[in-house]
N, C-alpha and C positions, 0 to 999 in steps of 0.2 A: 309226765305228771304222776305223782304218787297217789295211791288210793285216798290218802287223807286230804288231798287237794281237790278231789272230784266232788262237786256239789250235786245236789239232786234237784229235780224240778217235777212238776205234775204233768201228766199226760193222760188223755182219755183214750183208752185202747180197746178196740173191738177184737174179741177173741172168737166170735162166732155169732150166730143168729141171736139177736137181742141180748148178747153177752158183752156189755160195755162196762169197763172197769176204770176207775180213777187210780192211777199208779204213780209211784215215785220212780223216776228214771234218772240215770246219770246225765249230767249236763256237761257234755264234752265241749272243748273249745273249738272254734271254727277251723276247718282245714284250708288248704291252699285255694285262693280265689273264692272263698266263702265268707259270709258274715253271719253273725248270730243276731237274731231278731227277737225282741220281746214282743210276743203277739198281743195286740190290743183289741182286735175285733175279728171274729170269724163268722160269716154268714153260713147257715146250714142250707144245703142244697138237696135237690131230689135224688141225686146219685148217692149222697151220704145216707139218705133215708133208706134207699134200697139195700145198701150194705148192712145197715142196722137191722132192718126187718127180716132180710133173707140170708144174710151172710154172703151175698153176691150181688153183682150189678150186671145184668145182661149175661154175657158168657163168662164173666170173670168172678171166680170164687176166691175168697180170701184163703191163702195157704199158710199164713202165719199171722200173729197178732199185728193189727194195723191201726195206726192213728188216722182218723178221718179229718176232714176239713180242708178246703182249698180256696175259699173266698176270704182273703185275709189282708190285714195291714198291721204294722207295728213300728217299733223303734229299734234301730240298730244299737246294740250294746257292746259289740266287739267285732273286730275284723281279723281275718286270718292272713297269713303271709301271701303276698302277691295281689291282694285286693286293692283296687284303685278306684278313685272317684267316689268313695263312700266312706263315711266316718261315723263314729259313735255319736248318738243323739239325733241322727238323721231319721226322719219319718219316711217310711217306705210302704208301698204296696207289694205284696208277694205274688208274683206270677208262678203258678204251681207247676207248670210244665217245664221240664229241663230237657232241651233238645240236644242232639249230638254235636251240632255245629259243623259237621263234616260231609253230610250226604248231599245229594243233588237237591232234595226238597229244602233243606236248610239254606243251601247256597242260593236258591231261587226265591227265598223269602216266604216259602210255604212250609215253615217248620212245624206247623200243626199236623202235617202229614208225615213227619219224620218217623221212620220205623224204629229208631232207637230212642224215641221219646220215653222219658220216665216222668210220670205225673203223680205228684204228691197226693196221697189218699186213694189212689187207684190200685186195684189188684191185678191189672193187666200184665204188668211185668213182675218178675221175681228175681231177687228179693224185692219186696214192696218198698216204695218210698213213702215214709210217714208224712202225714198231713199236718195241719196247723192247730189242731185242738190240743195244744200243749203250751206251757208257759213261755218256752223259748224254743226256737228251731234254727238250725244251721242251713243255709241255702246259698246257691251260687249267686255271686253279685250281679251277673249279667241279666238275671231275671228278678232283680229287686229294683223298683221304680220309685224315685223320689216323689213325694207328694207336693202339689202346689200349696201355697200358704193357706188358702181358704178351703182346703179339702180335709174333712175330718176323717178319723180312722174308720168310722162306720160307712161313710161315703166311699172311701177307698176300698173297703171290702166289697162294695157293689161293683167295683171296676171289673171283677171277674165275670159275673153274668152279663154286665153291659158289654164286655168285650165279645161275648158270644153273639150279641145282636149287632154290634158294629161290623164284625166279620161277615155275618149273614147279609147285612145291608149293603156292604161293599160288593158282595157277589151278586146281589139282586139289582144293583145300580140304583139304589134309593136316592131320590132327589126331590127338590121342592116342587110343589104343585101336584104331586101324585095323590091318588086316592088309595088308602091302605085299609085292609081288613085283617084283623088278628083273630085267629082261633085259639081260645084258651087264655084266661086272664089270671093265671097264677103269677108268680114273680117274674118269670121270663116273658110272659105275654104282656104284663104291665110295662116292663122295660121296653118291649118292642113298640108299644103304643107311645111311650114317652120319647123314645128315640126318633120315631117317625115325625112326631110333632116338632122336635127340635131341628129336624132337617127341612121343615117347611111344608110338610104334607098338607094338602088342601082339605083333607078329611081323614079322620081315623075312627073306625068303628070296630066293635068287638063282638064275638059270639062265644058263649059258654053254656054249660048246663047248670051252673051255680049262680042263682040270682043274686045272692049276697055279694059275690065277687064282682059281678057285673055292676051292681049298685055302687060298689066301692070305686070301680074304674070310672064310672060316669061322674060320681059326686066329686072326685078329685081331679077331674079334667083330663084324664088319660084318654078317654074315648068320648066322642061327641054323641054317640048313639050306640045302643047295645041290643042284642037279641038273645033270649034264653031258649035254647033248644029243648023241645019236649023230650021227656024220657019215654022211649018206646021199646017194645019187645024186640029182641035181636032177630033180624031177618034170617030166614032159614036158607034160602038159595042165593047164589051170586047175583042173579037178576033182581031179586027183591032188595038185596043190599044196595045195589047201584041205583035202583029206582027210588028207594027211600032217601038216599043221599041227595039225589037230584031234587026231589020234591021238598025236602027240608030246607035246603039252602035256597031254593027258589022263593020260599016264603020269606026267608030272611032278607033276600035281596029286594023283594017287593016292599017290605017294611022299611028298608033303608032308602027306598026311592032310587035304587041303582040296579035296575033289572039286568043291565048289560054286564055288571060285575066291576071288579076293582083292579087297579093297575098292578098292585103287588099284594099277595096274600101270604101272611106269615102264619104258618101252621105250627103252633107251639104246644100241642097236646100229645102228638105221637099216636093218637087213636085212629084206627083204620077208617071209621066213618067220617072223621073230620078231614083226613087226607083226601078221601073221595070227594067230600063237599068242596074242598079247596079248589079242586080242578074246575068244578062248575062255577065257583065264585070268582074266578079270575076272568078279566075281560079278554076278548079275542086279542091275541098278541101279548097278553100279560104274563106274569110270573107267579109261580108258587114256590115259596122258600120253605123247605122242610127244616124246622128247628127242633121240634120236640122229638124225643127218643122214646119209642114205645113198641108198637107192633113190629115184629121182625119181618113178617111176610104179609104183604098187603095186596088186596084185589083193587085194581085201578081201572077207571074208565079211560084207557089210553087213547082210544079213537077220538074221544071228545077233546083230549089234549092235543093230539096230533093234527086234527082237522082245523082246530082253532089256533094252532101255533102257540099253545100255552107251554112255557118252559117250566119244567119241574126240576128244581135245583136242590142239591144237598149242601149242608154246611156242617163242618166238624170243628168244634172249639174255636180257635182264633190264632192269628199271627200278627205281630206288630201293631197291636191295638191299644196296649196299656197307656202309652202317653196320651193318645187322643181321648181315651176313656176318662182318665184322671182330669184332663183339662175340661172336658165337658161336665164332669161332676162338680168341679170347682166353679164353673161359670154361672151356675144357677139356671141354666136353660132347661134342665130336666125338672120342671116344676113339680113339686110335691113328691119327688122320688123317695125322700126319706120316710114317707108314710108307708112304704113297702115293709119297713121294719115294724112289725106288730108286737114283737116280744123280745125282751132282753134278759139274759140269764148268765150266771157264772159258770165256770168250767165244771164245777161240782154238780151242776144241775143239767148236764147235757143229756142224760137219759130221759129226764122229764121233757126236755125240749123236743127230742125225737118222738116221744109219745104224743105230744101236742100236734106235731106236724102230721103224724099218722092219722089222727082224728080230724084235723082240719079246724078244730075249735078248742078253746081252752075251757076250764071248769066253769067259767061264767058265760059261756056261749059265744065269746068273741072270736071272730075269724082269725085264723093263723095263716099268715102269708110267708114272712121271712123272720126267722128267729136268729138273733145276733148273740153270739157267745163272747163274753168279755172277761177281763181279769176278775 
């Protein structure tokens, strides 16, 4: 293709800490087994926010300009050679992780653990793989998922965080009739509540330090009861930390009328104190599912877990979840899930969107949960 035939498109590019630029970039045609997707909706995520605020997420620093965004859906506009079962005009959800398809993890269906995984918008691998905050992106067809007829682009963008919870729920053995406690009612915690209800949980309750978010969760039917943790001074010794965790969660369990605990506790904050409380909040023989990413090293009441046979389980991203996530989103069983989207903005307003997320409230004092970026 000659230079005269190369069109340009807009992309929101992170160059460093709080250095986000709207740029014109070449719009190359899709390569072998790839399709080009016109991105119609991208939900901003906590990991995107970390990259924006700090220029890094956990251990991964950006080493070159990076396009953020990985919760997305759009319309196929062209297909590359070799691409099958996909056509221009098809509405798709974009699964951001591109697995190697050759290792033992990929072969066993656990491709989320693939060591060769390249994840769009992540700085873990280099060269980085650009994310979805651009007008169009080329992506492998095997990780593009057709949308059901009654699934909107914004709903489909929620398939990514929903996939995180579907994967975690499979690992935890979530089933109907169970009592579920969720720590943290940000976007991921709200989805955990909604998913548990759709699976037939007999009871779903939530704990947070933010009363406004808890009120939102209860008012919209995500949780039947909530408890707001008191803000306390950080304990100085390990013994004080564990004692405070036990006492705080005991008060919550008494208020919930469930002093023995809950069958599954979804820990969606990553905060050390909440992880500690989760172990005490699980029923004897119950499970704690660690979903939130936060504290790297955590002091745990391991004897409490071991003597009560409380399983502490980890969960990383997802595998083979998108079809189920999209069907569930289209089914209407996740009641009020679209209310998670509190703000909508254009690509040119992405910097403002991140600033709103960082503050947690907009200029009018309204709560910010999920910001959706569209054309």
